[in-house]
Biopython code that builds the backbone (N, CA, C, O; Angstrom):
import numpy as np
from Bio.PDB.StructureBuilder import StructureBuilder

atoms = [
    (1, "MET", "N", (34.639, 17.272, -70.293)),
    (1, "MET", "CA", (33.561, 18.239, -70.247)),
    (1, "MET", "C", (33.779, 19.171, -69.067)),
    (1, "MET", "O", (34.297, 18.774, -68.023)),
    (2, "ALA", "N", (33.381, 20.394, -69.253)),
    (2, "ALA", "CA", (33.548, 21.405, -68.216)),
    (2, "ALA", "C", (32.241, 22.162, -68.037)),
    (2, "ALA", "O", (31.458, 22.306, -68.976)),
    (3, "HIS", "N", (32.020, 22.636, -66.837)),
    (3, "HIS", "CA", (30.860, 23.486, -66.589)),
    (3, "HIS", "C", (31.137, 24.891, -67.106)),
    (3, "HIS", "O", (32.234, 25.419, -66.927)),
    (4, "ALA", "N", (30.139, 25.497, -67.748)),
    (4, "ALA", "CA", (30.271, 26.886, -68.194)),
    (4, "ALA", "C", (30.432, 27.796, -66.979)),
    (4, "ALA", "O", (31.223, 28.739, -67.001)),
    (5, "VAL", "N", (29.688, 27.513, -65.938)),
    (5, "VAL", "CA", (29.862, 28.149, -64.627)),
    (5, "VAL", "C", (30.419, 27.050, -63.741)),
    (5, "VAL", "O", (29.846, 25.962, -63.686)),
    (6, "GLY", "N", (31.509, 27.302, -63.051)),
    (6, "GLY", "CA", (32.131, 26.274, -62.225)),
    (6, "GLY", "C", (31.145, 25.631, -61.263)),
    (6, "GLY", "O", (30.369, 26.330, -60.611)),
    (7, "ALA", "N", (31.168, 24.306, -61.169)),
    (7, "ALA", "CA", (30.245, 23.591, -60.293)),
    (7, "ALA", "C", (30.411, 24.019, -58.841)),
    (7, "ALA", "O", (29.420, 24.181, -58.129)),
    (8, "VAL", "N", (31.645, 24.205, -58.394)),
    (8, "VAL", "CA", (31.884, 24.613, -57.005)),
    (8, "VAL", "C", (31.381, 26.037, -56.793)),
    (8, "VAL", "O", (30.766, 26.329, -55.768)),
    (9, "THR", "N", (31.635, 26.919, -57.747)),
    (9, "THR", "CA", (31.163, 28.301, -57.640)),
    (9, "THR", "C", (29.644, 28.342, -57.571)),
    (9, "THR", "O", (29.082, 29.024, -56.714)),
    (10, "TRP", "N", (28.974, 27.621, -58.461)),
    (10, "TRP", "CA", (27.511, 27.605, -58.474)),
    (10, "TRP", "C", (26.964, 27.025, -57.176)),
    (10, "TRP", "O", (26.028, 27.569, -56.590)),
    (11, "ARG", "N", (27.544, 25.936, -56.737)),
    (11, "ARG", "CA", (27.050, 25.295, -55.526)),
    (11, "ARG", "C", (27.242, 26.185, -54.306)),
    (11, "ARG", "O", (26.346, 26.277, -53.468)),
    (12, "ASN", "N", (28.403, 26.848, -54.190)),
    (12, "ASN", "CA", (28.657, 27.710, -53.035)),
    (12, "ASN", "C", (27.780, 28.958, -53.038)),
    (12, "ASN", "O", (27.381, 29.431, -51.974)),
    (13, "ASN", "N", (27.475, 29.497, -54.216)),
    (13, "ASN", "CA", (26.700, 30.734, -54.289)),
    (13, "ASN", "C", (25.196, 30.519, -54.370)),
    (13, "ASN", "O", (24.424, 31.377, -53.941)),
    (14, "ILE", "N", (24.774, 29.387, -54.913)),
    (14, "ILE", "CA", (23.344, 29.159, -55.142)),
    (14, "ILE", "C", (22.879, 27.818, -54.582)),
    (14, "ILE", "O", (21.958, 27.764, -53.767)),
    (15, "GLY", "N", (23.515, 26.746, -55.019)),
    (15, "GLY", "CA", (23.037, 25.398, -54.732)),
    (15, "GLY", "C", (23.010, 25.010, -53.270)),
    (15, "GLY", "O", (22.163, 24.212, -52.868)),
    (16, "ARG", "N", (23.897, 25.541, -52.471)),
    (16, "ARG", "CA", (23.962, 25.125, -51.063)),
    (16, "ARG", "C", (22.747, 25.573, -50.264)),
    (16, "ARG", "O", (22.510, 25.069, -49.167)),
    (17, "TYR", "N", (21.978, 26.507, -50.797)),
    (17, "TYR", "CA", (20.793, 27.004, -50.090)),
    (17, "TYR", "C", (19.555, 26.150, -50.346)),
    (17, "TYR", "O", (18.542, 26.325, -49.669)),
    (18, "TYR", "N", (19.614, 25.239, -51.297)),
    (18, "TYR", "CA", (18.471, 24.390, -51.609)),
    (18, "TYR", "C", (18.403, 23.146, -50.739)),
    (18, "TYR", "O", (17.334, 22.551, -50.606)),
    (19, "GLY", "N", (19.509, 22.742, -50.148)),
    (19, "GLY", "CA", (19.519, 21.553, -49.312)),
    (19, "GLY", "C", (20.026, 20.341, -50.076)),
    (19, "GLY", "O", (20.152, 20.369, -51.300)),
    (20, "PRO", "N", (20.317, 19.272, -49.332)),
    (20, "PRO", "CA", (20.882, 18.077, -49.959)),
    (20, "PRO", "C", (19.892, 17.414, -50.918)),
    (20, "PRO", "O", (18.695, 17.327, -50.641)),
    (21, "LYS", "N", (20.410, 16.962, -52.025)),
    (21, "LYS", "CA", (19.644, 16.237, -53.042)),
    (21, "LYS", "C", (18.452, 17.034, -53.566)),
    (21, "LYS", "O", (17.427, 16.450, -53.920)),
    (22, "ALA", "N", (18.573, 18.347, -53.619)),
    (22, "ALA", "CA", (17.478, 19.193, -54.093)),
    (22, "ALA", "C", (17.300, 19.055, -55.603)),
    (22, "ALA", "O", (18.264, 18.835, -56.337)),
    (23, "GLN", "N", (16.079, 19.185, -56.044)),
    (23, "GLN", "CA", (15.766, 19.081, -57.467)),
    (23, "GLN", "C", (16.485, 20.164, -58.275)),
    (23, "GLN", "O", (16.917, 19.902, -59.398)),
    (24, "GLU", "N", (16.622, 21.371, -57.728)),
    (24, "GLU", "CA", (17.286, 22.467, -58.438)),
    (24, "GLU", "C", (18.753, 22.149, -58.719)),
    (24, "GLU", "O", (19.274, 22.481, -59.784)),
    (25, "VAL", "N", (19.407, 21.513, -57.770)),
    (25, "VAL", "CA", (20.814, 21.138, -57.948)),
    (25, "VAL", "C", (20.917, 20.043, -59.005)),
    (25, "VAL", "O", (21.798, 20.077, -59.863)),
    (26, "ARG", "N", (20.033, 19.100, -58.935)),
    (26, "ARG", "CA", (20.021, 18.014, -59.921)),
    (26, "ARG", "C", (19.799, 18.563, -61.332)),
    (26, "ARG", "O", (20.461, 18.141, -62.281)),
    (27, "GLU", "N", (18.865, 19.505, -61.461)),
    (27, "GLU", "CA", (18.593, 20.102, -62.771)),
    (27, "GLU", "C", (19.825, 20.827, -63.311)),
    (27, "GLU", "O", (20.117, 20.746, -64.504)),
    (28, "PHE", "N", (20.543, 21.532, -62.445)),
    (28, "PHE", "CA", (21.759, 22.218, -62.878)),
    (28, "PHE", "C", (22.786, 21.211, -63.392)),
    (28, "PHE", "O", (23.390, 21.414, -64.446)),
    (29, "MET", "N", (22.978, 20.132, -62.649)),
    (29, "MET", "CA", (23.997, 19.155, -63.017)),
    (29, "MET", "C", (23.622, 18.371, -64.280)),
    (29, "MET", "O", (24.510, 17.942, -65.017)),
    (30, "LEU", "N", (22.343, 18.180, -64.538)),
    (30, "LEU", "CA", (21.914, 17.379, -65.686)),
    (30, "LEU", "C", (21.629, 18.214, -66.935)),
    (30, "LEU", "O", (21.375, 17.650, -68.000)),
    (31, "ASN", "N", (21.665, 19.521, -66.831)),
    (31, "ASN", "CA", (21.366, 20.392, -67.967)),
    (31, "ASN", "C", (22.568, 20.439, -68.916)),
    (31, "ASN", "O", (23.625, 20.943, -68.536)),
    (32, "PRO", "N", (22.429, 19.926, -70.135)),
    (32, "PRO", "CA", (23.571, 19.914, -71.059)),
    (32, "PRO", "C", (24.030, 21.313, -71.472)),
    (32, "PRO", "O", (25.163, 21.477, -71.925)),
    (33, "ASP", "N", (23.171, 22.320, -71.322)),
    (33, "ASP", "CA", (23.567, 23.692, -71.662)),
    (33, "ASP", "C", (24.601, 24.248, -70.687)),
    (33, "ASP", "O", (25.238, 25.261, -70.976)),
    (34, "ASN", "N", (24.774, 23.604, -69.545)),
    (34, "ASN", "CA", (25.747, 24.055, -68.545)),
    (34, "ASN", "C", (27.147, 23.495, -68.795)),
    (34, "ASN", "O", (28.065, 23.748, -68.015)),
    (35, "TYR", "N", (27.310, 22.740, -69.872)),
    (35, "TYR", "CA", (28.589, 22.085, -70.141)),
    (35, "TYR", "C", (29.182, 22.530, -71.472)),
    (35, "TYR", "O", (28.464, 22.891, -72.404)),
    (36, "THR", "N", (30.502, 22.494, -71.535)),
    (36, "THR", "CA", (31.225, 22.676, -72.792)),
    (36, "THR", "C", (32.224, 21.532, -72.909)),
    (36, "THR", "O", (32.719, 21.023, -71.903)),
    (37, "LEU", "N", (32.512, 21.136, -74.131)),
    (37, "LEU", "CA", (33.500, 20.079, -74.335)),
    (37, "LEU", "C", (34.895, 20.642, -74.115)),
    (37, "LEU", "O", (35.257, 21.694, -74.642)),
    (38, "GLN", "N", (35.662, 19.914, -73.324)),
    (38, "GLN", "CA", (37.009, 20.360, -72.977)),
    (38, "GLN", "C", (37.813, 19.140, -72.535)),
    (38, "GLN", "O", (37.279, 18.286, -71.827)),
    (39, "PRO", "N", (39.073, 19.035, -72.930)),
    (39, "PRO", "CA", (39.891, 17.917, -72.456)),
    (39, "PRO", "C", (39.974, 17.912, -70.926)),
    (39, "PRO", "O", (40.041, 18.966, -70.294)),
    (40, "SER", "N", (39.969, 16.730, -70.352)),
    (40, "SER", "CA", (39.955, 16.623, -68.889)),
    (40, "SER", "C", (41.174, 17.273, -68.243)),
    (40, "SER", "O", (41.060, 17.827, -67.150)),
    (41, "SER", "N", (42.320, 17.221, -68.882)),
    (41, "SER", "CA", (43.519, 17.817, -68.273)),
    (41, "SER", "C", (43.375, 19.333, -68.141)),
    (41, "SER", "O", (43.781, 19.908, -67.131)),
    (42, "ILE", "N", (42.806, 19.974, -69.142)),
    (42, "ILE", "CA", (42.593, 21.427, -69.076)),
    (42, "ILE", "C", (41.538, 21.750, -68.025)),
    (42, "ILE", "O", (41.692, 22.693, -67.248)),
    (43, "ASN", "N", (40.466, 20.959, -68.008)),
    (43, "ASN", "CA", (39.395, 21.173, -67.039)),
    (43, "ASN", "C", (39.929, 21.064, -65.609)),
    (43, "ASN", "O", (39.615, 21.909, -64.771)),
    (44, "ARG", "N", (40.714, 20.059, -65.328)),
    (44, "ARG", "CA", (41.272, 19.877, -63.980)),
    (44, "ARG", "C", (42.209, 21.019, -63.612)),
    (44, "ARG", "O", (42.176, 21.512, -62.485)),
    (45, "ALA", "N", (43.034, 21.434, -64.546)),
    (45, "ALA", "CA", (43.971, 22.526, -64.273)),
    (45, "ALA", "C", (43.229, 23.825, -63.988)),
    (45, "ALA", "O", (43.592, 24.561, -63.071)),
    (46, "GLN", "N", (42.192, 24.107, -64.769)),
    (46, "GLN", "CA", (41.418, 25.323, -64.529)),
    (46, "GLN", "C", (40.681, 25.247, -63.197)),
    (46, "GLN", "O", (40.637, 26.229, -62.456)),
    (47, "GLY", "N", (40.107, 24.100, -62.892)),
    (47, "GLY", "CA", (39.404, 23.930, -61.620)),
    (47, "GLY", "C", (40.324, 24.123, -60.431)),
    (47, "GLY", "O", (39.939, 24.752, -59.445)),
    (48, "ALA", "N", (41.527, 23.593, -60.509)),
    (48, "ALA", "CA", (42.492, 23.755, -59.418)),
    (48, "ALA", "C", (42.916, 25.208, -59.284)),
    (48, "ALA", "O", (43.216, 25.668, -58.182)),
    (49, "GLY", "N", (42.944, 25.931, -60.389)),
    (49, "GLY", "CA", (43.347, 27.333, -60.358)),
    (49, "GLY", "C", (42.358, 28.232, -59.643)),
    (49, "GLY", "O", (42.723, 29.324, -59.207)),
    (50, "PHE", "N", (41.099, 27.791, -59.511)),
    (50, "PHE", "CA", (40.097, 28.598, -58.811)),
    (50, "PHE", "C", (40.353, 28.642, -57.307)),
    (50, "PHE", "O", (39.938, 29.581, -56.627)),
    (51, "ARG", "N", (41.038, 27.623, -56.796)),
    (51, "ARG", "CA", (41.332, 27.523, -55.361)),
    (51, "ARG", "C", (40.065, 27.641, -54.507)),
    (51, "ARG", "O", (40.041, 28.356, -53.505)),
    (52, "GLN", "N", (39.028, 26.937, -54.916)),
    (52, "GLN", "CA", (37.767, 26.923, -54.185)),
    (52, "GLN", "C", (37.508, 25.523, -53.655)),
    (52, "GLN", "O", (37.916, 24.531, -54.257)),
    (53, "THR", "N", (36.832, 25.458, -52.534)),
    (53, "THR", "CA", (36.358, 24.188, -52.006)),
    (53, "THR", "C", (34.876, 24.343, -51.695)),
    (53, "THR", "O", (34.376, 25.456, -51.531)),
    (54, "TYR", "N", (34.189, 23.222, -51.617)),
    (54, "TYR", "CA", (32.763, 23.264, -51.303)),
    (54, "TYR", "C", (32.554, 23.772, -49.888)),
    (54, "TYR", "O", (33.218, 23.325, -48.953)),
    (55, "LEU", "N", (31.628, 24.708, -49.736)),
    (55, "LEU", "CA", (31.228, 25.180, -48.416)),
    (55, "LEU", "C", (30.186, 24.218, -47.864)),
    (55, "LEU", "O", (29.522, 23.525, -48.635)),
    (56, "PRO", "N", (30.029, 24.159, -46.540)),
    (56, "PRO", "CA", (29.003, 23.273, -45.988)),
    (56, "PRO", "C", (27.612, 23.769, -46.381)),
    (56, "PRO", "O", (27.449, 24.941, -46.722)),
    (57, "PRO", "N", (26.614, 22.896, -46.338)),
    (57, "PRO", "CA", (25.253, 23.332, -46.659)),
    (57, "PRO", "C", (24.833, 24.489, -45.754)),
    (57, "PRO", "O", (25.205, 24.548, -44.582)),
    (58, "ALA", "N", (24.061, 25.396, -46.316)),
    (58, "ALA", "CA", (23.581, 26.541, -45.542)),
    (58, "ALA", "C", (22.494, 26.081, -44.579)),
    (58, "ALA", "O", (21.723, 25.170, -44.882)),
    (59, "LEU", "N", (22.446, 26.712, -43.437)),
    (59, "LEU", "CA", (21.387, 26.418, -42.480)),
    (59, "LEU", "C", (20.089, 27.027, -42.991)),
    (59, "LEU", "O", (20.109, 28.094, -43.605)),
    (60, "PRO", "N", (18.965, 26.369, -42.749)),
    (60, "PRO", "CA", (17.701, 26.922, -43.236)),
    (60, "PRO", "C", (17.385, 28.251, -42.554)),
    (60, "PRO", "O", (17.645, 28.436, -41.365)),
    (61, "ASP", "N", (16.823, 29.163, -43.331)),
    (61, "ASP", "CA", (16.418, 30.467, -42.810)),
    (61, "ASP", "C", (14.907, 30.429, -42.615)),
    (61, "ASP", "O", (14.147, 30.577, -43.572)),
    (62, "PHE", "N", (14.483, 30.233, -41.384)),
    (62, "PHE", "CA", (13.061, 30.090, -41.098)),
    (62, "PHE", "C", (12.334, 31.429, -41.047)),
    (62, "PHE", "O", (11.123, 31.466, -40.831)),
    (63, "THR", "N", (13.059, 32.527, -41.244)),
    (63, "THR", "CA", (12.411, 33.840, -41.237)),
    (63, "THR", "C", (11.831, 34.186, -42.602)),
    (63, "THR", "O", (11.058, 35.138, -42.718)),
    (64, "LYS", "N", (12.190, 33.428, -43.641)),
    (64, "LYS", "CA", (11.690, 33.697, -44.991)),
    (64, "LYS", "C", (10.789, 32.548, -45.432)),
    (64, "LYS", "O", (11.237, 31.403, -45.498)),
    (65, "PRO", "N", (9.530, 32.841, -45.732)),
    (65, "PRO", "CA", (8.624, 31.774, -46.177)),
    (65, "PRO", "C", (9.103, 31.143, -47.483)),
    (65, "PRO", "O", (9.648, 31.821, -48.353)),
    (66, "GLY", "N", (8.892, 29.855, -47.601)),
    (66, "GLY", "CA", (9.241, 29.145, -48.820)),
    (66, "GLY", "C", (10.704, 28.831, -48.968)),
    (66, "GLY", "O", (11.127, 28.410, -50.045)),
    (67, "ARG", "N", (11.471, 29.011, -47.968)),
    (67, "ARG", "CA", (12.905, 28.750, -48.058)),
    (67, "ARG", "C", (13.296, 27.615, -47.173)),
    (67, "ARG", "O", (14.471, 27.252, -47.119)),
]
sb = StructureBuilder()
sb.init_structure("model")
sb.init_model(0)
sb.init_chain("A")
sb.init_seg("    ")
for serial, (resi, resn, name, xyz) in enumerate(atoms, 1):
    if name == "N":
        sb.init_residue(resn, " ", resi, " ")
    sb.init_atom(name, np.array(xyz, "f"), 0.0, 1.0, " ", f" {name:<3s}", serial, name[0])
structure = sb.get_structure()
């Protein structure tokens, strides 16, 4: 199975701002609409081709309410 949007890409651009174990991240990972069936060898090769790694969690921005 593969993510329609790369998990690392989504996490680096969106998910890292929610904080560890956030409900929004969990919902993304558990949503079956975010996946497509794909052989694991192809999925791994495509993932390696992105040359991305997880960025560290973002620091909270206390200047914006609700964040």
